[in-house]
LOZAFI-432843 format. One record per residue: x, y, z of N, C-alpha, C, O, CB in turn; residue number from 1. Coordinates in steps of 0.2 Angstrom, whole numbers, plus 2048, in hexadecimal, padded with zeros to 3 digits. Atoms other than C-alpha are relative to their C-alpha. Glycine has a CB too. Layout:
((X, Y, Z), (X, Y, Z), (X, Y, Z), (X, Y, Z), (X, Y, Z), NUM)
...
END
This chain:
((804, 808, 804), (455, 9CE, 532), (7FC, 804, 7FC), (7F8, 808, 7FE), (7FB, 7FA, 806), 1)
((806, 801, 805), (44B, 9D0, 523), (800, 7F8, 7FE), (804, 7F3, 7FD), (801, 804, 7F9), 2)
((803, 809, 800), (440, 9BF, 522), (7FF, 7FF, 7F8), (7FE, 804, 7F5), (7F7, 7FE, 805), 3)
((802, 803, 806), (43E, 9B5, 512), (7F8, 7FF, 802), (7F6, 7FE, 808), (804, 7F9, 7FE), 4)
((806, 801, 7FD), (42B, 9B5, 510), (7FD, 7FC, 7FB), (801, 7FC, 7F6), (7FD, 807, 802), 5)
((802, 801, 803), (420, 9AC, 507), (7F7, 802, 7FF), (7F4, 803, 804), (802, 7FC, 801), 6)
((805, 7F9, 7FF), (40F, 9B5, 501), (7FB, 7FB, 7FC), (7FE, 7F7, 7F8), (802, 80A, 7FD), 7)
((808, 802, 804), (3FE, 9AF, 4FA), (7FA, 807, 800), (7F6, 809, 804), (7FB, 7FA, 807), 8)
((800, 7FA, 803), (3F9, 9BF, 4F2), (7F9, 7FF, 7FB), (7F8, 7FB, 7F7), (808, 801, 7FA), 9)
((807, 7FF, 803), (3E6, 9C4, 4EC), (800, 800, 7F8), (805, 7FE, 7F6), (7FE, 808, 802), 10)
((800, 7FB, 807), (3E3, 9C9, 4D9), (801, 806, 801), (805, 80A, 7FF), (7F9, 800, 7FC), 11)
((801, 7F7, 7FD), (3DC, 9DA, 4E1), (806, 801, 802), (80B, 7FF, 803), (7FB, 803, 805), 12)
((7FB, 7FD, 7FC), (3E4, 9E4, 4E9), (7FE, 800, 808), (7F8, 801, 80A), (802, 808, 7FE), 13)
((801, 804, 7F8), (3E5, 9DE, 4FC), (7FE, 805, 805), (800, 80A, 807), (809, 7FD, 802), 14)
((803, 7FC, 7FA), (3D8, 9E5, 50A), (805, 7FE, 806), (808, 803, 809), (7F8, 7FF, 801), 15)
((7F9, 802, 7F9), (3E4, 9DD, 518), (805, 7FB, 7FD), (805, 7FA, 7F8), (7FC, 7FC, 809), 16)
((7FC, 802, 800), (3F0, 9D4, 51B), (802, 7FC, 805), (803, 800, 80A), (802, 802, 7FF), 17)
((7FE, 806, 7F9), (3F4, 9C4, 527), (806, 7FE, 7FE), (808, 7FB, 7F9), (7FA, 7F9, 802), 18)
((7F9, 803, 801), (405, 9C1, 52C), (7FF, 7FC, 805), (7FD, 7FD, 80B), (808, 806, 800), 19)
((800, 807, 7FB), (406, 9AE, 534), (80A, 800, 800), (80D, 801, 7FB), (7FB, 7F6, 7FB), 20)
((7FB, 803, 7FD), (416, 9AA, 53E), (802, 7F8, 800), (7FE, 7F7, 805), (7FF, 803, 807), 21)
((7FE, 806, 801), (41C, 997, 53C), (803, 7FF, 809), (805, 803, 80D), (804, 7FF, 7F9), 22)
((7FE, 803, 7FB), (421, 98B, 54B), (807, 7FE, 7FF), (809, 7FD, 7F9), (7FB, 7FB, 802), 23)
((7FA, 801, 802), (432, 987, 54F), (802, 7F9, 7FC), (7FF, 7F4, 7FD), (804, 800, 807), 24)
((7FE, 805, 804), (43B, 97C, 543), (7FA, 7FF, 7FA), (7FA, 7F9, 7F8), (802, 7F9, 804), 25)
((805, 800, 804), (42D, 97E, 537), (802, 805, 7FB), (808, 808, 7FB), (7F9, 800, 803), 26)
((7FF, 7FD, 807), (42A, 988, 525), (7FA, 805, 800), (7F5, 804, 804), (7FF, 7FB, 7F9), 27)
((804, 7FC, 802), (421, 996, 520), (7F8, 7FE, 7FC), (7F3, 801, 7FC), (804, 803, 7FC), 28)
((803, 805, 804), (419, 989, 514), (7FB, 7FC, 806), (7F6, 7F9, 804), (806, 7FB, 7FA), 29)
((804, 804, 7FB), (411, 980, 524), (7F9, 804, 801), (7F4, 802, 804), (805, 7FE, 808), 30)
((807, 7FB, 7FC), (403, 98E, 526), (7FA, 800, 7F9), (7F4, 801, 7F8), (803, 80C, 803), 31)
((804, 7FE, 806), (3FF, 98D, 512), (7F7, 7FC, 800), (7F2, 7FF, 7FE), (806, 7FC, 7FA), 32)
((807, 803, 7FF), (3EF, 97E, 517), (7FD, 806, 805), (7F7, 805, 807), (801, 7F8, 803), 33)
((804, 7FF, 7FA), (3EB, 989, 525), (7FC, 808, 7FA), (7F6, 808, 7F9), (805, 802, 80B), 34)
((802, 7FC, 803), (3E8, 999, 519), (7FC, 7FE, 7FB), (7F8, 803, 7F8), (803, 802, 7FE), 35)
((805, 802, 804), (3DF, 98F, 50C), (7FA, 7FE, 803), (7F5, 7FE, 800), (803, 7FA, 7FD), 36)
((809, 803, 7FE), (3D0, 98A, 519), (800, 808, 803), (7FB, 808, 806), (7FE, 7F8, 807), 37)
((806, 7FB, 7FE), (3CD, 99C, 51D), (7FD, 803, 7FB), (801, 804, 7F6), (802, 804, 805), 38)
((805, 7FC, 805), (3C0, 9A6, 514), (802, 806, 803), (805, 806, 808), (7FA, 7FF, 801), 39)
((800, 7F7, 7FF), (3C1, 9B9, 517), (7FD, 802, 7F8), (7FD, 808, 7FA), (80A, 805, 802), 40)
((805, 7FF, 805), (3B8, 9BC, 507), (7FD, 804, 801), (7FC, 808, 7FC), (7FE, 7FB, 7FF), 41)
((803, 7FB, 7FF), (3AD, 9C6, 510), (802, 808, 800), (800, 80D, 7FE), (7FF, 7FF, 805), 42)
((7FB, 7F8, 801), (3B9, 9D4, 513), (805, 802, 7FC), (809, 806, 7FE), (804, 802, 805), 43)
((7FC, 7FF, 806), (3C1, 9D3, 502), (807, 7FD, 800), (809, 7FA, 805), (801, 808, 7FE), 44)
((7F8, 804, 803), (3D3, 9CE, 4FB), (805, 802, 807), (807, 808, 809), (805, 804, 7F6), 45)
((7FC, 801, 7FA), (3DF, 9C9, 50A), (808, 7FE, 7FE), (80A, 7FA, 7FB), (7FD, 7FA, 804), 46)
((7FB, 804, 806), (3EF, 9C7, 505), (805, 7FE, 807), (807, 802, 80C), (806, 807, 7F7), 47)
((7FD, 802, 7FB), (3F9, 9BA, 512), (807, 7FF, 800), (809, 7FD, 7FA), (7FE, 7FA, 802), 48)
((7FA, 800, 800), (40C, 9BA, 516), (801, 7FD, 807), (7FF, 7FE, 80C), (802, 808, 7FF), 49)
((7FE, 804, 7FC), (414, 9AC, 51D), (809, 801, 801), (80D, 7FF, 7FC), (7FD, 7F9, 7FC), 50)
((7FA, 7FD, 800), (426, 9B2, 522), (804, 7F9, 803), (801, 7F5, 807), (7FF, 808, 804), 51)
((7FC, 808, 7FD), (435, 9A2, 526), (803, 804, 805), (803, 80B, 804), (808, 7FB, 7FA), 52)
((7FB, 7FE, 7F7), (43F, 9A5, 539), (807, 7FE, 7FA), (807, 7F8, 7F7), (7FE, 7F9, 80A), 53)
((7FB, 803, 7FE), (44F, 9A4, 535), (804, 7FA, 801), (800, 7F6, 802), (800, 800, 802), 54)
((7FD, 806, 7FF), (45C, 995, 537), (805, 801, 804), (80B, 802, 802), (802, 7FC, 7FC), 55)
((7FA, 800, 7FC), (464, 995, 546), (800, 7FA, 804), (7FC, 7F6, 803), (800, 806, 805), 56)
((801, 807, 7FC), (46A, 987, 555), (7FD, 803, 806), (7FF, 808, 809), (808, 7FB, 802), 57)
((802, 802, 7FA), (45D, 983, 562), (803, 7FB, 805), (804, 7F5, 804), (7FB, 7FF, 7FE), 58)
((7FD, 803, 7FB), (464, 97F, 572), (7FC, 7F9, 803), (7FF, 7F4, 804), (801, 804, 806), 59)
((804, 807, 7FF), (456, 973, 576), (7FF, 7FA, 7FB), (7FD, 7F4, 7FC), (7FA, 801, 802), 60)
((7FF, 808, 804), (458, 968, 566), (808, 7FF, 801), (80B, 7FE, 7FB), (7FD, 7FF, 7F6), 61)
((7FA, 803, 802), (46A, 965, 56A), (804, 806, 7FC), (809, 803, 7F9), (7FE, 7FA, 7FC), 62)
((7FD, 7F9, 806), (471, 978, 560), (800, 7FC, 7FA), (805, 7FC, 7F6), (808, 802, 801), 63)
((7FF, 802, 806), (46A, 96F, 552), (7FD, 807, 7FD), (7FA, 80C, 800), (7FC, 7FA, 7FF), 64)
((802, 7F8, 803), (466, 97E, 544), (7F9, 7FF, 7FF), (7F9, 7F9, 7FC), (805, 803, 7F8), 65)
((804, 7FE, 803), (456, 981, 540), (7FB, 806, 7FF), (7FD, 80B, 802), (7FE, 7FD, 801), 66)
((804, 7FA, 800), (447, 98C, 53B), (7FD, 804, 807), (7F9, 801, 80A), (7FB, 7FE, 7FC), 67)
((804, 7FF, 7F8), (443, 996, 54D), (801, 808, 7FF), (804, 80A, 7FB), (805, 7FB, 809), 68)
((802, 7F8, 801), (43E, 9A8, 550), (806, 800, 807), (807, 806, 807), (7F6, 803, 800), 69)
((7FC, 7FF, 7FB), (44A, 9A6, 560), (802, 7FA, 805), (7FD, 7F6, 805), (7FE, 805, 804), 70)
((7FE, 806, 7FE), (454, 99A, 56A), (7FC, 7FD, 806), (7F9, 801, 80A), (808, 802, 801), 71)
((805, 802, 7FB), (44B, 98D, 576), (805, 7FD, 805), (808, 7F8, 804), (7FA, 7FB, 7FE), 72)
((7FC, 805, 7FB), (455, 989, 584), (7FF, 7FB, 808), (803, 7F8, 80C), (804, 806, 803), 73)
((801, 807, 7FF), (44A, 97E, 58D), (7F8, 7FE, 801), (7F4, 803, 7FF), (804, 7FE, 807), 74)
((808, 803, 7FF), (438, 977, 590), (7FE, 805, 802), (800, 808, 807), (7FD, 7FA, 804), 75)
((807, 7FB, 7FB), (429, 984, 593), (803, 803, 805), (802, 802, 80B), (7F8, 7FC, 805), 76)
((7FD, 7FC, 7FC), (435, 990, 598), (806, 7FF, 806), (80A, 803, 809), (7FD, 802, 801), 77)
((7F9, 801, 7FD), (442, 988, 5A1), (807, 802, 7FD), (808, 800, 7F7), (801, 7F8, 801), 78)
((7F9, 7FC, 802), (454, 991, 59F), (800, 805, 7FE), (804, 808, 7FB), (805, 7FD, 7FA), 79)
((800, 7FA, 800), (44D, 9A0, 59E), (7FC, 802, 7F7), (7F9, 7FE, 7F4), (808, 803, 802), 80)
((802, 7FD, 806), (449, 9AC, 58D), (804, 800, 7FB), (809, 804, 7FD), (7FD, 806, 801), 81)
((7FD, 7FC, 805), (451, 9AE, 57E), (800, 808, 7FD), (800, 807, 7F7), (7FF, 7FD, 7FD), 82)
((802, 7FB, 7FE), (44F, 9C0, 57F), (802, 806, 7F9), (7FF, 80B, 7F7), (803, 802, 808), 83)
((7FE, 7F9, 805), (45A, 9C8, 572), (7FD, 7FC, 7F9), (7FC, 800, 7F4), (80B, 801, 7FF), 84)
((801, 804, 805), (455, 9B9, 564), (7F8, 805, 800), (7F6, 808, 7FB), (800, 7F6, 801), 85)
((809, 800, 801), (440, 9BE, 568), (802, 808, 7FF), (7FE, 80B, 7FB), (7F9, 7FD, 808), 86)
((800, 7FB, 802), (446, 9D0, 568), (802, 800, 7F8), (7FD, 802, 7F4), (804, 804, 805), 87)
((800, 7FF, 807), (44D, 9D0, 556), (7FA, 7FE, 7FC), (7F7, 801, 7F7), (806, 7FD, 7FE), 88)
((805, 802, 805), (441, 9C5, 54F), (7F7, 805, 801), (7F3, 804, 7FD), (7FF, 7F7, 801), 89)
((806, 7FA, 7FE), (432, 9D4, 558), (804, 805, 7FA), (800, 807, 7F6), (800, 804, 809), 90)
((7FE, 7F9, 807), (43C, 9E1, 54B), (7FE, 7FB, 7FA), (7F8, 7FB, 7F7), (80B, 803, 7FF), 91)
((800, 802, 807), (43E, 9D6, 53C), (7F8, 7FF, 7FF), (7F6, 801, 7FA), (804, 7F9, 7FF), 92)
((806, 7FF, 800), (42B, 9D4, 53E), (7FC, 805, 7FF), (7F8, 804, 7FA), (7FE, 7FE, 805), 93)
((801, 7F8, 7FF), (427, 9E7, 540), (804, 801, 7FB), (803, 807, 7FA), (803, 804, 807), 94)
((7FF, 7FD, 806), (430, 9E8, 52F), (7FB, 7FE, 7FB), (7F9, 801, 7F6), (806, 7FE, 7FE), 95)
((806, 803, 804), (424, 9DD, 529), (7F8, 802, 7FE), (7F5, 802, 7F9), (7FE, 7FA, 803), 96)
((807, 7FC, 800), (414, 9E7, 52E), (803, 807, 7FC), (7FF, 809, 7F8), (7FD, 802, 809), 97)
((7FF, 7FB, 804), (41E, 9F5, 528), (800, 801, 7F9), (7FF, 805, 7F5), (804, 803, 801), 98)
((801, 804, 808), (41F, 9EC, 517), (7F9, 800, 800), (7FA, 805, 804), (804, 7F8, 7FE), 99)
((807, 7FF, 800), (40D, 9EC, 517), (7FD, 805, 7FF), (7F9, 806, 7FA), (7FD, 7FE, 804), 100)
((802, 7FB, 800), (40A, 9FD, 51B), (802, 802, 7F9), (7FD, 804, 7F5), (803, 803, 805), 101)
((7FE, 7FE, 805), (415, A01, 50E), (7FF, 7FE, 7F7), (802, 801, 7F2), (805, 7FE, 802), 102)
((803, 806, 803), (40C, 9F5, 503), (7FA, 802, 7FD), (7F7, 7FF, 7F9), (7FE, 7FA, 804), 103)
((807, 7FF, 800), (3FC, A00, 504), (7FA, 7FB, 805), (7F4, 7FB, 803), (7FE, 7FF, 7FA), 104)
((804, 803, 7FC), (3F5, 9F5, 512), (800, 802, 807), (804, 7FF, 80C), (801, 7F9, 800), 105)
((800, 7FA, 7F8), (3F2, A01, 523), (801, 7F9, 807), (7FE, 7F4, 808), (7F6, 806, 801), 106)
((7FE, 802, 7F9), (3F9, 9F9, 534), (7F7, 7FB, 803), (7F6, 7F5, 804), (803, 809, 807), 107)
((805, 802, 7FB), (3E6, 9F8, 53A), (7FD, 7FC, 7FB), (7F7, 7FC, 7FC), (7FC, 806, 804), 108)
((802, 806, 804), (3E2, 9EB, 52C), (804, 7FB, 7FF), (803, 7F6, 7FB), (7FD, 802, 7F9), 109)
((7F9, 806, 7FD), (3F2, 9E0, 531), (7FE, 7FC, 807), (7FD, 7FE, 80C), (809, 804, 804), 110)
((801, 807, 7F9), (3EE, 9CF, 53D), (807, 7FE, 7FF), (80A, 7FD, 7FA), (7F9, 7F8, 7FD), 111)
((7F9, 805, 7FE), (3FF, 9C8, 543), (7FC, 7F9, 804), (7F7, 7F8, 807), (805, 804, 807), 112)
((804, 805, 7FD), (3FC, 9B6, 547), (804, 7FC, 800), (808, 7FC, 7FB), (7FA, 7FF, 7FD), 113)
((7FA, 806, 800), (408, 9A7, 54C), (7FF, 7FA, 804), (7FD, 7FA, 80A), (807, 803, 803), 114)
((800, 808, 7FC), (409, 996, 553), (806, 7FF, 803), (80B, 800, 801), (7FF, 7F9, 7FB), 115)
((7FC, 7FF, 7FD), (411, 992, 561), (807, 804, 7FF), (805, 809, 801), (800, 7FC, 802), 116)
((7FB, 7FD, 7FF), (424, 999, 55F), (7FE, 807, 7FC), (800, 80D, 7FE), (807, 7FC, 7FC), 117)
((803, 7FA, 804), (41A, 9A6, 552), (7FB, 802, 804), (7FB, 808, 804), (7FD, 7FE, 7FA), 118)
((805, 7FC, 7FA), (40C, 9A9, 561), (804, 806, 804), (803, 80B, 805), (7FD, 7FA, 806), 119)
((7FB, 7FB, 7FA), (41B, 9AF, 56C), (802, 805, 7FC), (801, 80A, 800), (808, 7FB, 804), 120)
((7FE, 7FB, 803), (422, 9BB, 55E), (7FB, 804, 7FE), (7FC, 80A, 7FB), (803, 7FF, 7FC), 121)
((805, 7FD, 803), (413, 9BF, 559), (7FB, 806, 806), (7F7, 80A, 805), (7FB, 7F9, 7FD), 122)
((804, 800, 7F9), (40B, 9C4, 56B), (807, 808, 803), (806, 80D, 806), (7FF, 7F6, 806), 123)
((7FC, 7FC, 7FB), (41D, 9CE, 56F), (7FF, 805, 7FA), (7FB, 80A, 7FB), (809, 7FD, 802), 124)
((801, 7F9, 804), (41E, 9D8, 55E), (7F9, 803, 7FE), (7F8, 808, 7FA), (804, 7FF, 7F9), 125)
((808, 7FD, 802), (40C, 9DA, 55D), (7FD, 807, 805), (7FB, 80C, 804), (7F9, 7F9, 802), 126)
((802, 7FA, 7FA), (409, 9E3, 56F), (804, 806, 7FF), (802, 80B, 7FF), (802, 7FD, 808), 127)
((7FE, 7FB, 801), (416, 9EC, 56B), (802, 806, 7FA), (806, 80B, 7FA), (804, 7FE, 802), 128)
((801, 7FB, 805), (413, 9F4, 55A), (7FE, 808, 800), (7F9, 80A, 803), (7FD, 7FD, 7FC), 129)
((800, 7F8, 801), (414, A07, 557), (7FA, 801, 7FC), (7F9, 807, 7FD), (805, 804, 7FE), 130)
((805, 7FD, 804), (406, A07, 54B), (7FA, 7FA, 803), (7FB, 7F4, 805), (802, 800, 7F7), 131)
((805, 804, 7FD), (3F4, A00, 550), (7FE, 7F9, 7FA), (7FC, 7FB, 7F4), (7F9, 805, 802), 132)
((802, 805, 805), (3F0, 9ED, 548), (7F9, 7FE, 801), (7F5, 801, 805), (805, 7FA, 801), 133)
((809, 804, 801), (3DF, 9E3, 545), (7FF, 7FD, 807), (7FA, 7FE, 80B), (7FE, 7F7, 7F9), 134)
((802, 805, 7FD), (3E3, 9D6, 550), (807, 7FC, 800), (80B, 7FB, 7FC), (7FB, 7FE, 7FE), 135)
((7FA, 804, 7FF), (3F0, 9CB, 558), (7FB, 7F6, 7FF), (7F5, 7F5, 801), (805, 804, 80A), 136)
((802, 804, 7FD), (3EC, 9B8, 558), (805, 7FA, 800), (807, 7F8, 7FA), (7FC, 7FE, 7FE), 137)
((7FC, 805, 7FA), (3F8, 9AA, 563), (7FB, 7FB, 7FE), (7F5, 7FB, 7FE), (800, 802, 80A), 138)
((803, 807, 801), (3F5, 998, 55F), (805, 7FB, 804), (80B, 7FC, 802), (7FE, 7FD, 7F8), 139)
((7FA, 803, 7FB), (3FE, 98C, 56C), (806, 802, 7FF), (80A, 800, 7FB), (800, 7FA, 7FF), 140)
((7F7, 7FD, 7FE), (40C, 997, 573), (7FC, 804, 806), (7F7, 803, 809), (806, 806, 7F8), 141)
((7FF, 7FD, 7F8), (40E, 9A4, 582), (800, 808, 7FD), (7FF, 80A, 7F8), (808, 7FE, 805), 142)
((7FD, 7F9, 7FF), (412, 9B5, 585), (806, 800, 802), (808, 7FC, 806), (7FD, 803, 804), 143)
((7F9, 801, 802), (425, 9B8, 582), (802, 808, 806), (7FF, 80D, 806), (800, 801, 7F5), 144)
((7FC, 7F9, 7FC), (42F, 9C5, 58F), (7FA, 802, 804), (7F9, 808, 803), (804, 807, 7FA), 145)
((806, 7FE, 7FD), (41F, 9C6, 599), (800, 806, 806), (7FB, 809, 808), (7FE, 7FA, 801), 146)
((7FF, 7FD, 7FD), (427, 9D0, 5A5), (801, 809, 7FE), (802, 80E, 802), (805, 7FB, 802), 147)
((7FF, 7F7, 802), (42A, 9E1, 59B), (7FA, 801, 7FD), (7F8, 807, 7FC), (808, 802, 7FA), 148)
((805, 7FD, 804), (41A, 9DF, 592), (7FE, 806, 803), (7FE, 80B, 7FF), (7FB, 7FC, 800), 149)
((805, 7F9, 800), (412, 9EC, 59C), (801, 807, 800), (7FE, 80C, 801), (7FD, 800, 805), 150)
((7FC, 7F9, 7FF), (41F, 9F9, 59B), (804, 7FF, 7F8), (80A, 801, 7F8), (807, 801, 809), 151)
((7FD, 801, 807), (424, 9F4, 587), (7F8, 801, 7FD), (7F7, 805, 7F8), (806, 7F6, 7FE), 152)
((807, 801, 805), (412, 9F2, 580), (7FF, 808, 7FE), (800, 80D, 801), (7F6, 7FB, 804), 153)
((800, 7FA, 800), (40E, A00, 576), (7F8, 802, 7FF), (7F4, 7FF, 7FD), (803, 802, 7FA), 154)
((808, 7FE, 7FF), (3FD, A0A, 579), (7FB, 7FF, 7FC), (7F5, 7FD, 7FD), (800, 806, 800), 155)
((804, 7FF, 807), (3F8, A0C, 567), (7FB, 7F9, 802), (7F5, 7F9, 802), (807, 7FE, 7F8), 156)
((802, 805, 7FF), (3F5, 9F9, 56B), (7FC, 7FE, 805), (7F8, 7F9, 805), (803, 7FD, 800), 157)
((804, 801, 7F8), (3ED, 9F9, 57C), (7FC, 7FC, 800), (7FB, 7F8, 805), (7FD, 805, 803), 158)
((806, 805, 801), (3DE, 9F0, 575), (7FE, 7FF, 7FA), (7F9, 7FE, 7F7), (7FA, 803, 802), 159)
((7FD, 806, 805), (3E4, 9E8, 568), (7FB, 7FA, 801), (7FB, 7F8, 807), (808, 7FD, 802), 160)
((804, 806, 803), (3D6, 9D7, 563), (807, 7FC, 802), (80C, 7FD, 7FF), (7FD, 7FF, 7F7), 161)
((7FB, 805, 7FF), (3E1, 9C9, 56B), (7F9, 7FA, 7FD), (7F3, 7FB, 7FD), (804, 7FF, 80B), 162)
((803, 808, 803), (3DB, 9B5, 564), (806, 7FC, 803), (80C, 7FC, 800), (7FE, 7FF, 7F4), 163)
((7F9, 805, 800), (3E5, 9A7, 56E), (7FB, 7FA, 801), (7F6, 7F9, 804), (806, 801, 807), 164)
((801, 808, 7FF), (3E2, 995, 56D), (804, 7FB, 802), (80A, 7FC, 802), (7FE, 7FE, 7FA), 165)
((7FA, 805, 7FC), (3EA, 986, 575), (7FB, 7F8, 7FF), (7F5, 7F7, 7FD), (802, 803, 80B), 166)
((803, 805, 7FE), (3E8, 976, 577), (802, 7FD, 804), (808, 7FE, 806), (7FF, 7FC, 7FD), 167)
((802, 801, 7F8), (3E2, 96D, 586), (806, 7FB, 803), (808, 7FB, 809), (7F9, 7FC, 802), 168)
((7FA, 805, 7FF), (3F0, 95E, 582), (808, 801, 7FE), (80C, 7FC, 7FD), (7FD, 7FB, 7FD), 169)
((7FB, 7FC, 802), (3FE, 969, 57E), (806, 7FD, 803), (806, 7FC, 80A), (7FF, 807, 802), 170)
((7FA, 801, 7FC), (410, 962, 583), (806, 803, 7FF), (80C, 801, 801), (800, 7FA, 800), 171)
((7FD, 7FE, 802), (418, 96C, 57B), (802, 808, 803), (807, 80A, 806), (800, 7FF, 7FB), 172)
((802, 7FA, 7FB), (412, 97E, 581), (7FC, 7FD, 806), (7F6, 7FB, 803), (7FB, 806, 7FB), 173)
((805, 805, 7FB), (409, 975, 591), (7FA, 807, 801), (7FB, 80D, 800), (805, 7FD, 80A), 174)
((806, 7FD, 803), (3F7, 97E, 590), (801, 806, 809), (800, 80C, 809), (7F6, 7FA, 7FF), 175)
((800, 7FC, 7F9), (3FA, 985, 5A3), (806, 809, 7FD), (805, 80F, 7FE), (805, 7F9, 808), 176)
((7FB, 7F9, 803), (408, 992, 59A), (7FB, 806, 7F9), (7FB, 80C, 7F8), (80A, 7FC, 7FC), 177)
((804, 7FB, 805), (3FB, 998, 58B), (7FA, 803, 806), (7F9, 809, 805), (7FB, 7FB, 7F8), 178)
((803, 7FE, 7FB), (3EE, 999, 59C), (803, 805, 801), (801, 80A, 7FE), (7FF, 7FC, 805), 179)
((7FE, 7FD, 7FD), (3FA, 9A3, 5A4), (802, 808, 7FC), (801, 80D, 7FE), (804, 7FB, 804), 180)
((801, 7FA, 806), (3FE, 9AF, 595), (7F8, 804, 7FE), (7F7, 80A, 7FF), (802, 7FB, 7F8), 181)
((807, 7FC, 800), (3EC, 9B1, 591), (7FF, 805, 807), (7FF, 80B, 807), (7F9, 7FA, 7FF), 182)
((801, 7FD, 7F8), (3EB, 9B7, 5A5), (803, 806, 801), (801, 80C, 802), (802, 7FC, 805), 183)
((7FB, 7F8, 800), (3FA, 9C2, 5A5), (7FC, 805, 7F9), (7FB, 80B, 7FB), (80C, 7FF, 7FB), 184)
((802, 7F9, 805), (3F2, 9CC, 594), (7FB, 801, 803), (7FA, 807, 803), (7FF, 7FF, 7F9), 185)
((80A, 7FE, 7FF), (3DE, 9CC, 59B), (803, 806, 808), (800, 80B, 80A), (7F8, 7F7, 803), 186)
((7FE, 7FA, 7FC), (3E8, 9D4, 5AA), (802, 807, 7FF), (802, 80B, 804), (804, 7FD, 804), 187)
((800, 7FC, 801), (3EE, 9E2, 5A0), (7FD, 802, 7FC), (800, 805, 7F7), (803, 800, 800), 188)
((808, 7FD, 802), (3DE, 9E5, 59B), (7FF, 7FE, 7F6), (7FB, 800, 7F3), (800, 80C, 801), 189)
((802, 803, 806), (3DF, 9DC, 589), (7F9, 7FA, 800), (7F9, 7F6, 804), (807, 7FD, 7FD), 190)
((806, 806, 803), (3CF, 9D2, 583), (802, 7FD, 7FA), (801, 7FF, 7F4), (7F8, 804, 7FE), 191)
((800, 807, 803), (3D4, 9C2, 57E), (7FB, 7F9, 800), (7FA, 7F4, 804), (805, 7FD, 803), 192)
((802, 806, 7FF), (3CB, 9B6, 576), (802, 7FB, 800), (807, 7FA, 7FD), (7FC, 7FE, 7FD), 193)
((7FC, 807, 7FD), (3CE, 9A4, 57D), (7FC, 7FB, 7FD), (7F6, 7FB, 7FD), (801, 7FE, 809), 194)
((803, 806, 804), (3CC, 994, 574), (805, 7FB, 803), (80B, 7FD, 803), (800, 800, 7F7), 195)
((7FB, 806, 7FF), (3D3, 982, 57A), (7FB, 7FA, 7FC), (7F6, 7F9, 7FC), (802, 7FF, 809), 196)
((804, 808, 802), (3D0, 972, 572), (803, 7FA, 801), (809, 7FB, 803), (7FF, 800, 7F8), 197)
((7FD, 805, 7FF), (3D4, 960, 574), (806, 7FE, 7FB), (805, 7FB, 7F6), (7FB, 7FA, 800), 198)
((7FB, 800, 804), (3E4, 95F, 56C), (807, 803, 804), (808, 808, 808), (7FE, 804, 7FB), 199)
((7F9, 7FD, 7FD), (3F7, 961, 56E), (801, 806, 7FA), (7FE, 80B, 7F8), (808, 7FA, 800), 200)
((7FC, 7F9, 802), (404, 96C, 566), (7FF, 800, 7FA), (804, 7FF, 7F7), (809, 801, 800), 201)
((801, 7FF, 805), (3FA, 96E, 557), (7FB, 804, 7FD), (7F9, 807, 802), (800, 7FC, 7FF), 202)
((805, 7FD, 804), (3ED, 976, 54C), (7FB, 7FE, 7FD), (7FC, 7FE, 7F7), (801, 802, 7FE), 203)
((804, 804, 802), (3DA, 96F, 54B), (7FC, 803, 7FC), (7FD, 809, 7FD), (7FD, 7FC, 804), 204)
((803, 7FB, 806), (3CD, 976, 53C), (7F9, 801, 805), (7F4, 803, 802), (7FE, 7FC, 7F8), 205)
((804, 7FB, 7FE), (3C1, 97A, 54C), (804, 806, 802), (801, 80B, 803), (7FC, 7FE, 806), 206)
((7FD, 7FA, 7FE), (3CE, 987, 550), (801, 805, 7FA), (800, 80B, 7FA), (808, 7FE, 803), 207)
((800, 7FD, 806), (3D0, 98C, 540), (7FA, 806, 7FE), (7FB, 80C, 7FC), (800, 7FC, 7FC), 208)
((805, 7FD, 802), (3BF, 990, 53D), (7FE, 807, 805), (7FB, 80C, 804), (7FB, 7FA, 7FF), 209)
((7FF, 7FA, 7FA), (3C0, 99A, 54E), (804, 804, 7FF), (800, 809, 7FE), (803, 7FF, 808), 210)
((7FD, 7FC, 803), (3CC, 9A4, 548), (7FF, 804, 7FB), (801, 80A, 7FB), (802, 7FD, 7FE), 211)
((805, 7FB, 807), (3C3, 9A8, 537), (7FB, 803, 802), (7FB, 809, 801), (7FC, 7FC, 7F9), 212)
((806, 7FB, 7FE), (3B5, 9AE, 53E), (802, 807, 804), (800, 80C, 804), (7FA, 7FC, 805), 213)
((7FE, 7F8, 7FE), (3C0, 9BB, 54A), (802, 801, 7FD), (805, 806, 801), (803, 804, 804), 214)
((7FD, 7FD, 803), (3CA, 9C0, 53C), (7FC, 805, 7FC), (7FE, 80B, 7FA), (803, 7FB, 7FD), 215)
((806, 7FC, 801), (3B9, 9C5, 534), (7FE, 806, 804), (7FC, 80C, 802), (7FB, 7FC, 801), 216)
((802, 7F8, 7FD), (3B5, 9CF, 542), (805, 806, 7FE), (804, 80C, 7FB), (801, 801, 808), 217)
((7FC, 7FA, 800), (3C5, 9D7, 544), (803, 804, 7FA), (806, 809, 7FB), (805, 7FD, 802), 218)
((800, 7FD, 805), (3C6, 9DB, 534), (7F9, 804, 7FA), (7F9, 808, 7F5), (803, 7FA, 7FE), 219)
((806, 7FD, 804), (3B5, 9DF, 52E), (7FE, 809, 802), (7F8, 80B, 800), (7FA, 7FB, 803), 220)
((801, 7FA, 801), (3B8, 9F3, 532), (807, 804, 7FF), (808, 80A, 7FE), (7FC, 802, 804), 221)
END
């Protein structure tokens, strides 16, 4: 599965790349405003890659076709997980990382980020990536296929920096699910920077500012 992408390419050769995965039923264009808000000029030119998930039927939404990284069988994990869809999307994201490497950006200069479903795929693909990444940022999401993380994670990303944020009024991905994912990752030895905000299933300006500071740190060397 190859992905369509929307890209913000700097005028000069990029020194880093930021790949951002959108949420269920959304589109890569949804994160154009976030990219505009980020100021990463201190580290040099950064390419933003905004892939579009394929259109597929979503069980939770009565089988309606929409852009989705994988099928959702029920609210907050009810009904199980679409393992095949998750793994297919993870492979497609690995291909995007390989493309950045082929275009001259080392994996250590690539940050993978995502919102909601995009967060899930970020954690799934990022922790299993065979190339060391600069960091993983997960917004309003959770750790998918959690039971296989310990055995499948790649050693090269055993200490990859994590940024995790969640709205404490989120009724789509409950805060407890995000906290449980954070705790599971910390139990595996990951140092996850955690933020929560008084909001629902959304992104806020304070969150973007915190993400901006974290990106400057993980891409500073």
